[in-house]
Every structure is written in structure tokens, then in C-alpha cells.
VMD Tcl script that draws the C-alpha trace (Angstrom):
set ca {
  {30.07 106.77 86.67}
  {32.58 109.47 87.49}
  {34.10 111.32 84.57}
  {37.75 111.73 85.55}
  {40.87 111.11 83.49}
  {43.87 109.19 84.85}
  {45.89 112.43 84.66}
  {43.27 114.32 86.67}
  {43.38 111.57 89.29}
  {47.18 111.95 89.47}
  {46.74 115.70 90.02}
  {44.10 115.10 92.72}
  {46.41 112.64 94.51}
  {49.35 115.07 94.31}
  {47.08 117.82 95.67}
  {46.16 115.53 98.57}
  {49.86 115.01 99.35}
  {50.46 118.79 99.36}
  {47.43 119.34 101.62}
  {48.86 116.74 103.99}
  {52.32 118.31 104.21}
  {51.57 122.03 103.72}
  {47.87 122.55 104.43}
  {45.37 124.52 102.38}
  {47.65 127.54 102.01}
  {50.38 125.31 100.55}
  {48.10 123.99 97.84}
  {48.87 126.30 94.93}
  {49.05 125.58 91.22}
  {52.73 126.49 91.38}
  {53.44 123.96 94.17}
  {51.32 121.36 92.43}
  {53.23 121.79 89.16}
  {56.52 121.49 91.08}
  {55.33 118.33 92.90}
  {54.30 116.72 89.61}
  {57.26 118.05 87.61}
  {54.79 119.70 85.21}
  {54.48 123.22 83.96}
  {51.70 125.28 85.55}
  {50.00 125.47 82.15}
  {49.87 121.64 82.07}
  {47.88 121.70 85.34}
  {45.56 124.37 83.92}
  {44.80 122.11 80.95}
  {43.08 119.77 83.40}
  {41.72 122.16 86.05}
  {40.93 125.88 85.90}
  {41.71 126.59 89.56}
  {42.73 125.25 92.96}
  {39.04 125.23 93.89}
  {38.24 122.94 90.95}
  {40.92 120.52 92.13}
  {39.43 120.43 95.63}
  {35.92 119.98 94.18}
  {37.16 117.13 91.98}
  {38.87 115.55 94.99}
  {35.65 115.61 97.04}
  {33.58 114.36 94.09}
  {36.07 111.57 93.42}
  {36.02 110.54 97.09}
  {32.22 110.61 97.20}
  {32.07 108.41 94.10}
  {34.77 106.06 95.43}
  {33.06 105.82 98.84}
  {29.75 104.93 97.24}
  {31.38 102.33 94.95}
  {33.36 100.69 97.74}
  {30.61 100.65 100.36}
  {27.97 99.47 97.85}
  {30.20 96.52 96.96}
  {30.39 95.26 100.55}
  {28.64 91.94 101.13}
  {25.45 92.36 103.17}
  {25.15 90.13 106.21}
  {21.94 89.46 108.18}
  {23.87 90.61 111.26}
  {23.92 94.45 111.48}
  {27.01 94.28 113.72}
  {28.99 92.52 110.97}
  {27.81 95.13 108.44}
  {28.75 97.96 110.81}
  {32.26 96.54 111.31}
  {32.71 95.85 107.57}
  {31.77 99.43 106.64}
  {34.39 100.92 108.95}
  {37.03 98.29 108.10}
  {36.66 99.29 104.45}
  {37.02 102.99 105.27}
  {40.13 102.39 107.41}
  {41.60 100.10 104.73}
  {41.06 102.73 102.02}
  {42.59 105.57 104.04}
  {45.54 103.44 105.20}
  {46.35 102.93 101.49}
  {45.52 106.54 100.55}
  {46.54 108.73 103.52}
  {46.88 111.74 101.21}
  {43.08 111.86 101.02}
  {42.63 112.16 104.79}
  {43.17 115.92 104.77}
  {40.62 116.36 101.99}
  {37.98 114.71 104.14}
  {39.01 115.72 107.63}
  {40.26 119.27 107.23}
  {38.09 122.06 108.55}
  {40.32 124.53 106.67}
  {38.94 123.28 103.37}
  {35.43 124.19 104.43}
  {36.34 127.87 104.38}
  {37.37 127.71 100.72}
  {33.98 128.33 99.10}
  {30.29 127.48 99.10}
  {30.91 125.01 96.26}
  {33.59 123.28 98.34}
  {31.14 123.04 101.25}
  {28.51 121.51 98.94}
  {30.87 118.80 97.66}
  {32.05 118.16 101.23}
  {28.41 117.70 102.27}
  {27.87 115.31 99.36}
  {30.83 113.27 100.56}
  {29.44 113.12 104.10}
  {26.02 112.14 102.76}
  {27.55 109.21 100.83}
  {28.91 107.81 104.10}
  {25.68 108.43 105.98}
  {23.65 106.84 103.18}
  {25.42 103.55 103.89}
  {25.66 103.87 107.67}
  {22.12 104.91 108.61}
  {20.37 101.77 107.20}
  {22.78 99.57 109.20}
  {22.01 101.51 112.39}
  {18.26 101.44 111.72}
  {18.31 97.71 111.01}
  {20.33 97.14 114.18}
  {17.76 99.07 116.19}
  {14.82 97.27 114.55}
  {16.42 93.91 115.36}
  {17.13 95.19 118.90}
  {20.85 94.59 118.42}
  {21.57 98.31 118.87}
  {20.03 100.39 121.64}
  {16.83 102.32 121.00}
  {17.60 104.68 123.90}
  {18.76 107.26 121.33}
  {17.52 107.92 117.81}
  {19.28 106.45 114.79}
  {20.13 109.99 113.68}
  {21.80 110.82 117.01}
  {23.64 107.50 116.96}
  {24.91 108.21 113.44}
  {26.25 111.62 114.55}
  {28.05 110.08 117.54}
  {29.57 107.36 115.36}
  {30.61 109.76 112.57}
  {32.09 112.20 115.10}
  {34.12 109.42 116.72}
  {35.36 108.28 113.29}
  {36.35 111.85 112.38}
  {38.26 112.27 115.66}
  {40.10 108.96 115.09}
  {41.14 110.07 111.59}
  {42.20 113.49 112.88}
  {44.37 111.87 115.58}
  {46.00 109.67 112.91}
  {46.70 112.69 110.74}
  {48.28 114.78 113.51}
  {50.34 111.72 114.53}
  {51.74 111.92 110.98}
  {50.04 108.60 110.07}
  {52.49 106.78 112.33}
  {50.10 104.37 114.04}
  {48.22 101.51 112.42}
  {44.85 103.06 111.52}
  {43.33 99.69 110.62}
  {44.14 98.25 114.07}
  {43.35 101.41 116.06}
  {40.23 101.98 113.96}
  {39.12 98.41 114.64}
  {39.52 99.02 118.38}
  {37.48 102.22 118.05}
  {34.69 100.33 116.26}
  {34.60 97.71 119.03}
  {34.38 100.49 121.64}
  {31.48 102.12 119.77}
  {29.72 98.75 119.57}
  {30.12 98.35 123.35}
  {28.32 101.67 123.76}
  {25.54 101.20 121.19}
  {24.71 97.51 121.61}
  {21.35 96.80 123.17}
  {21.43 95.57 126.74}
  {18.63 93.12 125.85}
  {21.07 90.71 124.17}
}
mol new
graphics top color blue
foreach p $ca { graphics top sphere $p radius 0.5 }
foreach p [lrange $ca 0 end-1] q [lrange $ca 1 end] { graphics top cylinder $p $q radius 0.2 }
display resetview
């Protein structure tokens, strides 16, 4: 259970919108207060610093990712589970584009060691759900065993990150659910076992 108030969630979402439009340097308490039509002191009642807001954003996303991906129905077919995992991620981000920068911004990784740790936790939440699907697919000989499950996971995660980055720099103007679905099918073409 994540301990976050509705007001803190509002602040996190507003921070995500500022990150999207103005980048890390634009995310200041002053700009956040202006965006929310609050006083700066009202923001400080909920968070002590910009860093705490970013940490809360990553922690919230890690919690949300785990909740959403844990709730997905498990199918005996690893391909269906693989597709469902990415469909859920694309669905979430299409509805919450302001969180894309929080997850796919290298600039945030320079903020602090604590930011890097929460970013790593967020990545681990995704990998925790993806790696068993890949391993099961390899055990069932649905996915290729020509590369390790760890290498496959890195290729898949890197492709996903690039897709999200392209969506962000295109100002979210293309349909991420459709384009993401095409990306998933392309990955499956590459990783499916030739023994089928």
C-alpha cells in the first residue's frame, strides 16, 4: 500500500505536466505553485523539495505499475501475457502522458542518488513482471533460446523505452496504443522460436 494523499497525487501529476513542457529545469516549486494556483508554502506543506516530488512520482509509478501488472489475467500462452503486459503499459501512458517524462527522461537521473534509486526501483517493477513471461516462453520453446532471458529482457525494455521517447518528442501526437501494439508484434517476430 502506497501512502500518498489525493493532494500529493495532484502535485505529482502537475509536476509531470511541467516536466513534459519545460523539462527538469522548469520544474521548480514556484512554477508548480503557479500551475496549481497554490501558494509556494502550500506545496511545501506536502513536499519539502523538488527532489521529494520526483521521488514520490517514481515511487507512485512503481507502486501503480506493480498493482496494474499484478492484476493482469495470466494466460497459459506466454505470448498473450507478453502482449497484455505491454498493452497495459501503453494504455496507462496514453491516459497519463504527463508521467512519460518521469520514466523516460535521462535528465532526471542526474538529479541525485536518491532519484536514481527510485528510478531503479521503477525499472525493477517492470522487469519483475516481464522476466517470468520471457522465461516461461523460453521454457515452453515459444521464445527463442538463442539468447538469454536477461539479454532478451534488455532488448525488449530498450525497444519500449525508444518507442516512448519517440512518442514524447512527437509531442504525444501519434496513437501510442496502436504504434506500441505494432512494436510488440515486431518484437515477437524477432523473439519467437523458429521451432513453432
